[in-house]
TORKOL-4160 file (C-alpha; in steps of 0.2 Angstrom, whole numbers, padded with zeros to 4 digits, m for minus):
352
<pt num="1" X="m0554" Y="0030" Z="1048"/>
<pt num="2" X="m0534" Y="0027" Z="1045"/>
<pt num="3" X="m0525" Y="0013" Z="1052"/>
<pt num="4" X="m0514" Y="0028" Z="1060"/>
<pt num="5" X="m0530" Y="0037" Z="1069"/>
<pt num="6" X="m0539" Y="0017" Z="1075"/>
<pt num="7" X="m0521" Y="0014" Z="1083"/>
<pt num="8" X="m0519" Y="0031" Z="1091"/>
<pt num="9" X="m0537" Y="0029" Z="1097"/>
<pt num="10" X="m0532" Y="0009" Z="1104"/>
<pt num="11" X="m0517" Y="0014" Z="1112"/>
<pt num="12" X="m0528" Y="0021" Z="1128"/>
<pt num="13" X="m0536" Y="0005" Z="1129"/>
<pt num="14" X="m0521" Y="m0005" Z="1135"/>
<pt num="15" X="m0512" Y="m0007" Z="1150"/>
<pt num="16" X="m0496" Y="0005" Z="1157"/>
<pt num="17" X="m0480" Y="0000" Z="1160"/>
<pt num="18" X="m0480" Y="0006" Z="1177"/>
<pt num="19" X="m0493" Y="m0009" Z="1179"/>
<pt num="20" X="m0486" Y="m0023" Z="1170"/>
<pt num="21" X="m0475" Y="m0036" Z="1180"/>
<pt num="22" X="m0459" Y="m0034" Z="1179"/>
<pt num="23" X="m0461" Y="m0024" Z="1164"/>
<pt num="24" X="m0443" Y="m0014" Z="1168"/>
<pt num="25" X="m0439" Y="m0017" Z="1186"/>
<pt num="26" X="m0431" Y="m0034" Z="1180"/>
<pt num="27" X="m0416" Y="m0027" Z="1167"/>
<pt num="28" X="m0407" Y="m0045" Z="1163"/>
<pt num="29" X="m0411" Y="m0047" Z="1146"/>
<pt num="30" X="m0421" Y="m0060" Z="1140"/>
<pt num="31" X="m0413" Y="m0060" Z="1122"/>
<pt num="32" X="m0396" Y="m0054" Z="1117"/>
<pt num="33" X="m0389" Y="m0052" Z="1102"/>
<pt num="34" X="m0370" Y="m0049" Z="1101"/>
<pt num="35" X="m0360" Y="m0043" Z="1084"/>
<pt num="36" X="m0370" Y="m0055" Z="1075"/>
<pt num="37" X="m0365" Y="m0060" Z="1054"/>
<pt num="38" X="m0376" Y="m0072" Z="1045"/>
<pt num="39" X="m0369" Y="m0075" Z="1030"/>
<pt num="40" X="m0374" Y="m0087" Z="1013"/>
<pt num="41" X="m0361" Y="m0095" Z="1002"/>
<pt num="42" X="m0361" Y="m0091" Z="0985"/>
<pt num="43" X="m0354" Y="m0106" Z="0973"/>
<pt num="44" X="m0351" Y="m0106" Z="0955"/>
<pt num="45" X="m0356" Y="m0120" Z="0944"/>
<pt num="46" X="m0340" Y="m0133" Z="0947"/>
<pt num="47" X="m0329" Y="m0116" Z="0949"/>
<pt num="48" X="m0330" Y="m0117" Z="0968"/>
<pt num="49" X="m0333" Y="m0102" Z="0977"/>
<pt num="50" X="m0340" Y="m0087" Z="0974"/>
<pt num="51" X="m0341" Y="m0077" Z="0987"/>
<pt num="52" X="m0355" Y="m0073" Z="1002"/>
<pt num="53" X="m0373" Y="m0063" Z="1004"/>
<pt num="54" X="m0366" Y="m0054" Z="1019"/>
<pt num="55" X="m0387" Y="m0052" Z="1023"/>
<pt num="56" X="m0382" Y="m0049" Z="1042"/>
<pt num="57" X="m0366" Y="m0041" Z="1044"/>
<pt num="58" X="m0362" Y="m0037" Z="1063"/>
<pt num="59" X="m0380" Y="m0031" Z="1073"/>
<pt num="60" X="m0382" Y="m0034" Z="1092"/>
<pt num="61" X="m0395" Y="m0025" Z="1103"/>
<pt num="62" X="m0404" Y="m0032" Z="1120"/>
<pt num="63" X="m0419" Y="m0036" Z="1123"/>
<pt num="64" X="m0430" Y="m0036" Z="1140"/>
<pt num="65" X="m0445" Y="m0046" Z="1144"/>
<pt num="66" X="m0461" Y="m0036" Z="1142"/>
<pt num="67" X="m0452" Y="m0025" Z="1126"/>
<pt num="68" X="m0460" Y="m0021" Z="1109"/>
<pt num="69" X="m0443" Y="m0017" Z="1096"/>
<pt num="70" X="m0448" Y="m0012" Z="1079"/>
<pt num="71" X="m0433" Y="m0017" Z="1066"/>
<pt num="72" X="m0438" Y="m0005" Z="1050"/>
<pt num="73" X="m0428" Y="m0003" Z="1033"/>
<pt num="74" X="m0430" Y="m0008" Z="1014"/>
<pt num="75" X="m0432" Y="m0026" Z="1005"/>
<pt num="76" X="m0415" Y="m0034" Z="1004"/>
<pt num="77" X="m0410" Y="m0022" Z="1022"/>
<pt num="78" X="m0409" Y="m0038" Z="1032"/>
<pt num="79" X="m0422" Y="m0038" Z="1040"/>
<pt num="80" X="m0430" Y="m0057" Z="1038"/>
<pt num="81" X="m0414" Y="m0065" Z="1039"/>
<pt num="82" X="m0409" Y="m0057" Z="1057"/>
<pt num="83" X="m0426" Y="m0064" Z="1059"/>
<pt num="84" X="m0423" Y="m0081" Z="1056"/>
<pt num="85" X="m0406" Y="m0079" Z="1065"/>
<pt num="86" X="m0418" Y="m0077" Z="1079"/>
<pt num="87" X="m0429" Y="m0089" Z="1075"/>
<pt num="88" X="m0414" Y="m0102" Z="1074"/>
<pt num="89" X="m0418" Y="m0107" Z="1056"/>
<pt num="90" X="m0400" Y="m0102" Z="1050"/>
<pt num="91" X="m0384" Y="m0101" Z="1063"/>
<pt num="92" X="m0374" Y="m0085" Z="1063"/>
<pt num="93" X="m0360" Y="m0087" Z="1054"/>
<pt num="94" X="m0350" Y="m0077" Z="1067"/>
<pt num="95" X="m0355" Y="m0069" Z="1083"/>
<pt num="96" X="m0369" Y="m0074" Z="1097"/>
<pt num="97" X="m0387" Y="m0075" Z="1100"/>
<pt num="98" X="m0392" Y="m0078" Z="1119"/>
<pt num="99" X="m0409" Y="m0080" Z="1127"/>
<pt num="100" X="m0411" Y="m0081" Z="1146"/>
<pt num="101" X="m0390" Y="m0085" Z="1148"/>
<pt num="102" X="m0392" Y="m0100" Z="1134"/>
<pt num="103" X="m0382" Y="m0097" Z="1119"/>
<pt num="104" X="m0391" Y="m0103" Z="1105"/>
<pt num="105" X="m0377" Y="m0110" Z="1094"/>
<pt num="106" X="m0370" Y="m0122" Z="1108"/>
<pt num="107" X="m0390" Y="m0130" Z="1113"/>
<pt num="108" X="m0390" Y="m0150" Z="1106"/>
<pt num="109" X="m0406" Y="m0155" Z="1098"/>
<pt num="110" X="m0419" Y="m0155" Z="1114"/>
<pt num="111" X="m0413" Y="m0140" Z="1122"/>
<pt num="112" X="m0417" Y="m0132" Z="1105"/>
<pt num="113" X="m0432" Y="m0138" Z="1105"/>
<pt num="114" X="m0435" Y="m0130" Z="1121"/>
<pt num="115" X="m0431" Y="m0116" Z="1113"/>
<pt num="116" X="m0441" Y="m0114" Z="1100"/>
<pt num="117" X="m0455" Y="m0117" Z="1113"/>
<pt num="118" X="m0451" Y="m0101" Z="1119"/>
<pt num="119" X="m0448" Y="m0091" Z="1105"/>
<pt num="120" X="m0465" Y="m0089" Z="1094"/>
<pt num="121" X="m0464" Y="m0086" Z="1076"/>
<pt num="122" X="m0482" Y="m0076" Z="1065"/>
<pt num="123" X="m0478" Y="m0078" Z="1047"/>
<pt num="124" X="m0484" Y="m0064" Z="1035"/>
<pt num="125" X="m0495" Y="m0072" Z="1023"/>
<pt num="126" X="m0508" Y="m0084" Z="1034"/>
<pt num="127" X="m0513" Y="m0093" Z="1019"/>
<pt num="128" X="m0496" Y="m0099" Z="1016"/>
<pt num="129" X="m0492" Y="m0102" Z="1032"/>
<pt num="130" X="m0507" Y="m0114" Z="1039"/>
<pt num="131" X="m0507" Y="m0133" Z="1031"/>
<pt num="132" X="m0522" Y="m0132" Z="1019"/>
<pt num="133" X="m0523" Y="m0152" Z="1024"/>
<pt num="134" X="m0528" Y="m0149" Z="1045"/>
<pt num="135" X="m0541" Y="m0141" Z="1053"/>
<pt num="136" X="m0539" Y="m0128" Z="1068"/>
<pt num="137" X="m0540" Y="m0140" Z="1081"/>
<pt num="138" X="m0525" Y="m0148" Z="1072"/>
<pt num="139" X="m0515" Y="m0134" Z="1066"/>
<pt num="140" X="m0516" Y="m0129" Z="1085"/>
<pt num="141" X="m0514" Y="m0145" Z="1093"/>
<pt num="142" X="m0498" Y="m0153" Z="1084"/>
<pt num="143" X="m0486" Y="m0141" Z="1094"/>
<pt num="144" X="m0493" Y="m0147" Z="1111"/>
<pt num="145" X="m0488" Y="m0163" Z="1105"/>
<pt num="146" X="m0473" Y="m0160" Z="1097"/>
<pt num="147" X="m0467" Y="m0150" Z="1116"/>
<pt num="148" X="m0475" Y="m0166" Z="1124"/>
<pt num="149" X="m0491" Y="m0162" Z="1133"/>
<pt num="150" X="m0499" Y="m0179" Z="1131"/>
<pt num="151" X="m0513" Y="m0179" Z="1140"/>
<pt num="152" X="m0528" Y="m0173" Z="1127"/>
<pt num="153" X="m0538" Y="m0163" Z="1141"/>
<pt num="154" X="m0526" Y="m0151" Z="1145"/>
<pt num="155" X="m0522" Y="m0147" Z="1125"/>
<pt num="156" X="m0541" Y="m0146" Z="1123"/>
<pt num="157" X="m0541" Y="m0134" Z="1135"/>
<pt num="158" X="m0526" Y="m0125" Z="1130"/>
<pt num="159" X="m0531" Y="m0122" Z="1113"/>
<pt num="160" X="m0551" Y="m0118" Z="1119"/>
<pt num="161" X="m0539" Y="m0104" Z="1129"/>
<pt num="162" X="m0531" Y="m0095" Z="1117"/>
<pt num="163" X="m0543" Y="m0095" Z="1105"/>
<pt num="164" X="m0554" Y="m0085" Z="1115"/>
<pt num="165" X="m0539" Y="m0076" Z="1118"/>
<pt num="166" X="m0538" Y="m0072" Z="1097"/>
<pt num="167" X="m0555" Y="m0068" Z="1098"/>
<pt num="168" X="m0558" Y="m0085" Z="1091"/>
<pt num="169" X="m0577" Y="m0086" Z="1095"/>
<pt num="170" X="m0585" Y="m0096" Z="1096"/>
<pt num="171" X="m0572" Y="m0109" Z="1096"/>
<pt num="172" X="m0585" Y="m0124" Z="1090"/>
<pt num="173" X="m0588" Y="m0114" Z="1075"/>
<pt num="174" X="m0569" Y="m0114" Z="1072"/>
<pt num="175" X="m0562" Y="m0130" Z="1078"/>
<pt num="176" X="m0567" Y="m0141" Z="1063"/>
<pt num="177" X="m0562" Y="m0129" Z="1048"/>
<pt num="178" X="m0549" Y="m0129" Z="1037"/>
<pt num="179" X="m0538" Y="m0112" Z="1033"/>
<pt num="180" X="m0548" Y="m0110" Z="1015"/>
<pt num="181" X="m0564" Y="m0109" Z="1024"/>
<pt num="182" X="m0558" Y="m0090" Z="1034"/>
<pt num="183" X="m0554" Y="m0075" Z="1029"/>
<pt num="184" X="m0539" Y="m0068" Z="1028"/>
<pt num="185" X="m0542" Y="m0062" Z="1046"/>
<pt num="186" X="m0547" Y="m0077" Z="1053"/>
<pt num="187" X="m0533" Y="m0085" Z="1048"/>
<pt num="188" X="m0519" Y="m0072" Z="1053"/>
<pt num="189" X="m0527" Y="m0073" Z="1071"/>
<pt num="190" X="m0525" Y="m0093" Z="1069"/>
<pt num="191" X="m0506" Y="m0091" Z="1067"/>
<pt num="192" X="m0504" Y="m0079" Z="1082"/>
<pt num="193" X="m0515" Y="m0090" Z="1091"/>
<pt num="194" X="m0501" Y="m0104" Z="1085"/>
<pt num="195" X="m0487" Y="m0091" Z="1089"/>
<pt num="196" X="m0495" Y="m0090" Z="1109"/>
<pt num="197" X="m0500" Y="m0110" Z="1111"/>
<pt num="198" X="m0484" Y="m0112" Z="1119"/>
<pt num="199" X="m0484" Y="m0099" Z="1131"/>
<pt num="200" X="m0469" Y="m0090" Z="1123"/>
<pt num="201" X="m0457" Y="m0076" Z="1131"/>
<pt num="202" X="m0454" Y="m0068" Z="1115"/>
<pt num="203" X="m0464" Y="m0065" Z="1100"/>
<pt num="204" X="m0455" Y="m0062" Z="1081"/>
<pt num="205" X="m0469" Y="m0054" Z="1070"/>
<pt num="206" X="m0463" Y="m0055" Z="1052"/>
<pt num="207" X="m0475" Y="m0039" Z="1043"/>
<pt num="208" X="m0489" Y="m0048" Z="1050"/>
<pt num="209" X="m0502" Y="m0035" Z="1044"/>
<pt num="210" X="m0495" Y="m0031" Z="1025"/>
<pt num="211" X="m0504" Y="m0046" Z="1016"/>
<pt num="212" X="m0524" Y="m0039" Z="1024"/>
<pt num="213" X="m0534" Y="m0025" Z="1022"/>
<pt num="214" X="m0529" Y="m0010" Z="1031"/>
<pt num="215" X="m0546" Y="m0011" Z="1043"/>
<pt num="216" X="m0542" Y="m0029" Z="1047"/>
<pt num="217" X="m0523" Y="m0024" Z="1051"/>
<pt num="218" X="m0531" Y="m0013" Z="1064"/>
<pt num="219" X="m0539" Y="m0026" Z="1072"/>
<pt num="220" X="m0523" Y="m0040" Z="1072"/>
<pt num="221" X="m0511" Y="m0024" Z="1078"/>
<pt num="222" X="m0522" Y="m0022" Z="1093"/>
<pt num="223" X="m0524" Y="m0039" Z="1095"/>
<pt num="224" X="m0505" Y="m0040" Z="1097"/>
<pt num="225" X="m0504" Y="m0027" Z="1106"/>
<pt num="226" X="m0517" Y="m0033" Z="1119"/>
<pt num="227" X="m0507" Y="m0051" Z="1118"/>
<pt num="228" X="m0490" Y="m0043" Z="1123"/>
<pt num="229" X="m0497" Y="m0033" Z="1137"/>
<pt num="230" X="m0507" Y="m0043" Z="1146"/>
<pt num="231" X="m0493" Y="m0060" Z="1144"/>
<pt num="232" X="m0478" Y="m0046" Z="1147"/>
<pt num="233" X="m0473" Y="m0053" Z="1129"/>
<pt num="234" X="m0454" Y="m0046" Z="1123"/>
<pt num="235" X="m0459" Y="m0043" Z="1103"/>
<pt num="236" X="m0450" Y="m0039" Z="1090"/>
<pt num="237" X="m0458" Y="m0033" Z="1076"/>
<pt num="238" X="m0451" Y="m0034" Z="1057"/>
<pt num="239" X="m0458" Y="m0020" Z="1045"/>
<pt num="240" X="m0456" Y="m0006" Z="1032"/>
<pt num="241" X="m0471" Y="0002" Z="1036"/>
<pt num="242" X="m0464" Y="0015" Z="1045"/>
<pt num="243" X="m0483" Y="0024" Z="1047"/>
<pt num="244" X="m0490" Y="0007" Z="1062"/>
<pt num="245" X="m0473" Y="0008" Z="1071"/>
<pt num="246" X="m0477" Y="0024" Z="1083"/>
<pt num="247" X="m0491" Y="0015" Z="1091"/>
<pt num="248" X="m0484" Y="m0002" Z="1092"/>
<pt num="249" X="m0465" Y="m0001" Z="1099"/>
<pt num="250" X="m0456" Y="0006" Z="1111"/>
<pt num="251" X="m0439" Y="0007" Z="1101"/>
<pt num="252" X="m0436" Y="0008" Z="1084"/>
<pt num="253" X="m0417" Y="0001" Z="1075"/>
<pt num="254" X="m0416" Y="0005" Z="1056"/>
<pt num="255" X="m0407" Y="m0007" Z="1045"/>
<pt num="256" X="m0399" Y="m0003" Z="1030"/>
<pt num="257" X="m0387" Y="m0015" Z="1022"/>
<pt num="258" X="m0387" Y="m0029" Z="1034"/>
<pt num="259" X="m0381" Y="m0017" Z="1049"/>
<pt num="260" X="m0392" Y="m0007" Z="1060"/>
<pt num="261" X="m0392" Y="0014" Z="1057"/>
<pt num="262" X="m0400" Y="0020" Z="1069"/>
<pt num="263" X="m0408" Y="0014" Z="1086"/>
<pt num="264" X="m0421" Y="0024" Z="1097"/>
<pt num="265" X="m0435" Y="0028" Z="1106"/>
<pt num="266" X="m0452" Y="0027" Z="1093"/>
<pt num="267" X="m0456" Y="0046" Z="1098"/>
<pt num="268" X="m0440" Y="0051" Z="1099"/>
<pt num="269" X="m0433" Y="0044" Z="1083"/>
<pt num="270" X="m0449" Y="0050" Z="1074"/>
<pt num="271" X="m0445" Y="0068" Z="1082"/>
<pt num="272" X="m0428" Y="0071" Z="1077"/>
<pt num="273" X="m0419" Y="0057" Z="1065"/>
<pt num="274" X="m0401" Y="0059" Z="1065"/>
<pt num="275" X="m0394" Y="0048" Z="1049"/>
<pt num="276" X="m0398" Y="0053" Z="1033"/>
<pt num="277" X="m0406" Y="0036" Z="1029"/>
<pt num="278" X="m0420" Y="0038" Z="1041"/>
<pt num="279" X="m0424" Y="0053" Z="1037"/>
<pt num="280" X="m0427" Y="0047" Z="1018"/>
<pt num="281" X="m0437" Y="0032" Z="1026"/>
<pt num="282" X="m0449" Y="0047" Z="1034"/>
<pt num="283" X="m0449" Y="0056" Z="1020"/>
<pt num="284" X="m0457" Y="0043" Z="1008"/>
<pt num="285" X="m0471" Y="0038" Z="1021"/>
<pt num="286" X="m0488" Y="0042" Z="1010"/>
<pt num="287" X="m0496" Y="0058" Z="1015"/>
<pt num="288" X="m0516" Y="0057" Z="1019"/>
<pt num="289" X="m0518" Y="0074" Z="1013"/>
<pt num="290" X="m0523" Y="0074" Z="0995"/>
<pt num="291" X="m0519" Y="0091" Z="0991"/>
<pt num="292" X="m0500" Y="0086" Z="0993"/>
<pt num="293" X="m0502" Y="0073" Z="0978"/>
<pt num="294" X="m0492" Y="0082" Z="0968"/>
<pt num="295" X="m0478" Y="0085" Z="0977"/>
<pt num="296" X="m0462" Y="0077" Z="0972"/>
<pt num="297" X="m0454" Y="0070" Z="0986"/>
<pt num="298" X="m0433" Y="0071" Z="0987"/>
<pt num="299" X="m0426" Y="0053" Z="0988"/>
<pt num="300" X="m0409" Y="0045" Z="0988"/>
<pt num="301" X="m0402" Y="0039" Z="0973"/>
<pt num="302" X="m0393" Y="0026" Z="0968"/>
<pt num="303" X="m0401" Y="0009" Z="0974"/>
<pt num="304" X="m0394" Y="m0002" Z="0990"/>
<pt num="305" X="m0376" Y="m0011" Z="0988"/>
<pt num="306" X="m0374" Y="m0027" Z="0984"/>
<pt num="307" X="m0370" Y="m0035" Z="1001"/>
<pt num="308" X="m0359" Y="m0049" Z="0991"/>
<pt num="309" X="m0347" Y="m0033" Z="0990"/>
<pt num="310" X="m0353" Y="m0020" Z="0997"/>
<pt num="311" X="m0345" Y="m0003" Z="0999"/>
<pt num="312" X="m0331" Y="0002" Z="1010"/>
<pt num="313" X="m0334" Y="0013" Z="1025"/>
<pt num="314" X="m0354" Y="0019" Z="1029"/>
<pt num="315" X="m0363" Y="0008" Z="1016"/>
<pt num="316" X="m0374" Y="0024" Z="1014"/>
<pt num="317" X="m0361" Y="0035" Z="1008"/>
<pt num="318" X="m0364" Y="0032" Z="0990"/>
<pt num="319" X="m0382" Y="0037" Z="0989"/>
<pt num="320" X="m0379" Y="0051" Z="1004"/>
<pt num="321" X="m0380" Y="0070" Z="1000"/>
<pt num="322" X="m0371" Y="0072" Z="1014"/>
<pt num="323" X="m0357" Y="0064" Z="1014"/>
<pt num="324" X="m0339" Y="0068" Z="1022"/>
<pt num="325" X="m0325" Y="0067" Z="1010"/>
<pt num="326" X="m0310" Y="0056" Z="1016"/>
<pt num="327" X="m0319" Y="0047" Z="1029"/>
<pt num="328" X="m0336" Y="0041" Z="1025"/>
<pt num="329" X="m0330" Y="0030" Z="1008"/>
<pt num="330" X="m0314" Y="0022" Z="1018"/>
<pt num="331" X="m0319" Y="0019" Z="1038"/>
<pt num="332" X="m0337" Y="0012" Z="1046"/>
<pt num="333" X="m0345" Y="0023" Z="1060"/>
<pt num="334" X="m0346" Y="0016" Z="1075"/>
<pt num="335" X="m0363" Y="0021" Z="1085"/>
<pt num="336" X="m0364" Y="0039" Z="1091"/>
<pt num="337" X="m0374" Y="0045" Z="1103"/>
<pt num="338" X="m0380" Y="0062" Z="1097"/>
<pt num="339" X="m0394" Y="0063" Z="1112"/>
<pt num="340" X="m0393" Y="0052" Z="1126"/>
<pt num="341" X="m0402" Y="0033" Z="1121"/>
<pt num="342" X="m0400" Y="0039" Z="1101"/>
<pt num="343" X="m0388" Y="0030" Z="1094"/>
<pt num="344" X="m0383" Y="0033" Z="1073"/>
<pt num="345" X="m0370" Y="0026" Z="1064"/>
<pt num="346" X="m0364" Y="0039" Z="1056"/>
<pt num="347" X="m0348" Y="0051" Z="1056"/>
<pt num="348" X="m0358" Y="0066" Z="1054"/>
<pt num="349" X="m0359" Y="0066" Z="1075"/>
<pt num="350" X="m0343" Y="0062" Z="1078"/>
<pt num="351" X="m0337" Y="0073" Z="1093"/>
<pt num="352" X="m0322" Y="0084" Z="1087"/>
């Protein structure tokens, strides 16, 4: 059974949106990303500034309690920089991130600690994410200590509760083990448990299954999906793998060269992509039919732009086969809405 088939089967096992508490009734954004720019300064040794890498360059969106949003794009498009800005690891150069009405850039040290207790982080590489000199109980206990849970009994109860949720059972068999004693899938379950240990409202998952075998990917995605549904979590799923997005997310944002260039409900975008770059991404999804193995797929020419000096106008125009001369190369396209709740930053959909 492929990852896609197993996830499709799993989708029938989860709670429908209508049964979730406050799933769509409360439309106040949990997280609001407002025109965020994250630029990294380059310095020429001994000669001052050499420019900036515009990793995130004007990104805006809202997330609500219970949302599952995927951010997709090729390597270097700005997904990870956007994720780290939302986590508070980078401060935005311009723009605002607002969480439950509080602006991230105005939070003091104590308030930033509170914010990080509300946002869990699932890393891509489970082995690299876990301290090799700590056993599992200590790894899961440390965030509770940092956040001020002083009662040892309460900490132990929380650890066991979360380990049951991520299916690391019997719990006693895992508490004293070190990360190198676990399989890759078990390590990733520990990473998920650590992200959940403080009962956050938002989970940021950075390529959470890309380092795992296909069979284990199904289990971890099912696990994340179940936690999202049972706790009404908002989940931001960072990935380049469009083949799993439809089974985990409700909305999808496509990034290219630091900008979000298409936003839609997952099924709408996969059924009918409007931006030429999204078309290219969908065409790159592997075809499981062996008879098509010799079929050469069309891919956009050239390479993604240099984010130190990105092209003027639409950043995809040097590679686009549908470019509008005199427009695409000089003006940055706004978000057009070719169909309800489906937005594409492309001049092809400019109203006459």
